[in-house]
N, C-alpha and C positions, 0 to 999 in steps of 0.2 A: 250140345253146342262147342265142345272141344275135340271133336275128331280131327284126324290128320287130313290134310289136302295133300295130294301128289300134284305137282305142278310140271308138265312135260314142255321143255323148251329144246325142239332142235336147233343147232347150230353150224352152219357152214361158212366159213370165212366171214366171220361177223365182228371183226374186231373194231369197226368204227359205231357198232350200235348197242351189243351187247351189254356193254356198261351200263345204260340207262335201264337196260330191260332186269338186269338182275337187281340194281338198286330199287326198282320199282317193286320186287316182291319183297327184298329185306325191309322195306318200308311198310309192310301190310301192317295193318291194328290187329289183324288176326295173326298170332304167331306160330300156330301149330302146324307146321306146312315142312313138306321137304321139296326141294328144286332137284329134278331130274333133268340135267342137262347132257344131250346127246350129241357129243361131238361127229359130225358127218364128214370125216376124213379133211378137216379144214389145214389149207396150205399156208395160211398166215398165223401169227399168233395167238388166236382165238382160244387154243387150248392152254397156253400160257396163263392167260386173263383167268379162265374159269377155274385153273388149278390153283391160283392164288386165292380165289373169293372161297375154294371149297375148303382151304387150310385155315381160313378164319371164319368158317361159319360150318360147323358140320350138318346142318339140315341142308347143304348144297352138294350133290353127289353128279360124278361125271359117269358117262360110259360113252364107248366109242363104237360106232358102227364098223362091220367088216369090209362094206363095201358100198361105194356112194351112187345110189341110183338117181338123183337129180330130183327125187320126189320127197315131199315131206312126211307121206305114210309111212314110209320105213322106219326111220329114226323116232317117229312117234309111237309105233307099235313097241319098239324097244322101250321107250320109256314107260308105257302103259303095262307091257310084262313084269318089268322090275317096280312097280309103284307098289306102296306099301298102306296108301290111304284110303279112306271110307270114300272119300271124293276126289275126281280128277278133274284137273282143270289144264287149259291150255294156254302157252304164251310164246309166240316165237321170239326170235331174238333179236328182232328190229322194232317189236312194238313195247306199250309200256301201259302199266296197271295204274290206275289212282289208289290211294293206300286204303280205301274202304272197301276195296272189291269183294274181298272173302268176307268181310264183317258183314256186309249188307247182302249176299246170297247165301251163306249157309243156313239162315233161320227159315227161308222158303223150303227147304227139306223137310220141316216139320211136318207139312201137308202131305199126307199118304201118297197122293197121286201125283206128286211133283218128283220127276226122276232127273231134269236139268233145269238150273237156275242160268239167268243170263242178263244182259244189262245193255244200256245205250252206249254207244262208243263216238268218238270223233275221229276223221282222217285227218291226218299231216303229211308232208313232205320234206321241205328242206331243214326243220328243226322246230321245236317246241313253239316258238312264236307263230310259225305258219298256221297253226290250229285255231288261233284266236276267232277269225272270222268265218271258220267254216262251220256247217251247219252238224247238229247232232245227228247222228244215223238212230232213227227211232224203230222200234219194233212193237207189235201187239203185247199186250200185258199179259194174255194167255195164248200160248200156240199147243194147238191138236195136231195129230196125223194129218187129218183133213186140210186144214187151213194152210199146214206148211208146205203141200203140195204145189203152192202156186208161188214158190220161190221162197229161199233160204231166208227165214227171218233172224238167224241166230249167229251173230258176228262170231268166229271161233275163238277169238282172244278172249271173250266174255263169257263164253259158255262152259259149264262143268257139270258133270253126272254124278251121280249118286250108285256106288258099285254096289252098297248092299241090298239096292232095289233090282238092279238091272244086271249085276256080274260086271264084269270087265268087257266092254265093247271095243273092238279094235277097228282101224281104219283099215280100208281095202283101195287097192292099186285101181282107182278109178278117179278122174278128175271131178274136183270138188268134192273130195272125200270127207270133208267136214260135214257138208250137208247130208250126204248120205248116211253118216254115222247118227246124225241127229234123227233122221228119219226111221233108222233101224230101232232108235230107242223108242221113238214116240209110235210107232207101230205095234209095240207090245201094249198099248192103251194107258201109257202114263203123259203126263203133259209137262210142258216147259212154262216156267214162269219168270218173268221179268221182274227186277227191281225197280224199275222205272227211273233210274238214276243214271249219270254218267260215271263211268268206272274204267275206260279204257282209251288208248289212242291208237289207231291204226297206222302206221307208216305206208303210203304210198310209193309204190315202186314200179319202174317201166319194165323189171324183170320177174314183177310178180305174176305168178302161177294163173291168178285169177284174172291178170290184165286184158288178156285176149278173150274179147267178148264172143267173136265166131266160136272159138272152142267151149267157151262156156256155154252155148247153146246147144253144142253136140254133147257135152258132158251131161247137161241136164236131161237129155232125151235119154241117155242111157241110164241115168237114175231113177226115172219114170219107170223104163222098162223093167227094172231090177225090182222096184218096190211094189209096182202093179201087175207084174207078170202078163197075163193074158187078157187082161181087162183093156181091150184097144180103145173102146168107146171113152172111158176114163182118161186113160194116158193122152189120148189125142185132145181131149177137153182141156186138161189141165196145162199140155203143153201150149195150147191156145193161149189161154190165160196168161202164161209165163211171157210168151212173146209179146202179147199186147201191152203187158206192164212194162217190158223191157224198153220197146218203143216209145211210150209216153214218158217213161223216166228219161229216156235220151233226148226228148223234144222240148224238156223243160228247161 
């Protein structure tokens, strides 16, 4: 119950939002964590902000990419490579955790077959007041590999995995790389467990990589192709269910 949590936070020109993100980590009721901030060649004063934080809290560590690919998988993988914790969690530099996020998730790993813990979250855009009337994004209590094939049930800002059980699992250069990462872990036979509590706020951005629904559909097909291989019948079945769910969600 006192294992180190490594929190991976990519940051690129995040000076308007990263303060709230870092403060939400510092406010955690579970204190045994390290925050690895990967500065992705920011041209604003992001580096100055995170440097000040690292001087006042030794749990905050800074890494710099040698190139910017405009994709989060590269800085995230640099963070995972340098992580020292038993658990690896993810928080982007414009999202926010509630104080009990880690405290509520870590006990779930006591169950031998749980390799991923996650939670509910809310979306917001303009400011924290914007999320008051937004619905909570809920997911199933338990997620297994087969059930996860019909759409990503794990919000990346809420997910964390157990290195002691699955080793370090890295992101790949593929759209919706977080979804693919969760599937790779679940395919090993482990399950993901939900705290069934609201633990995070996801900031909506027009420039978000997941904003383009057409791209998301193409990325999902590629993910299915990778995890299902030559099982074309199951691939087509899963993709059809994914598309139907997407259409129904849009019509609501």
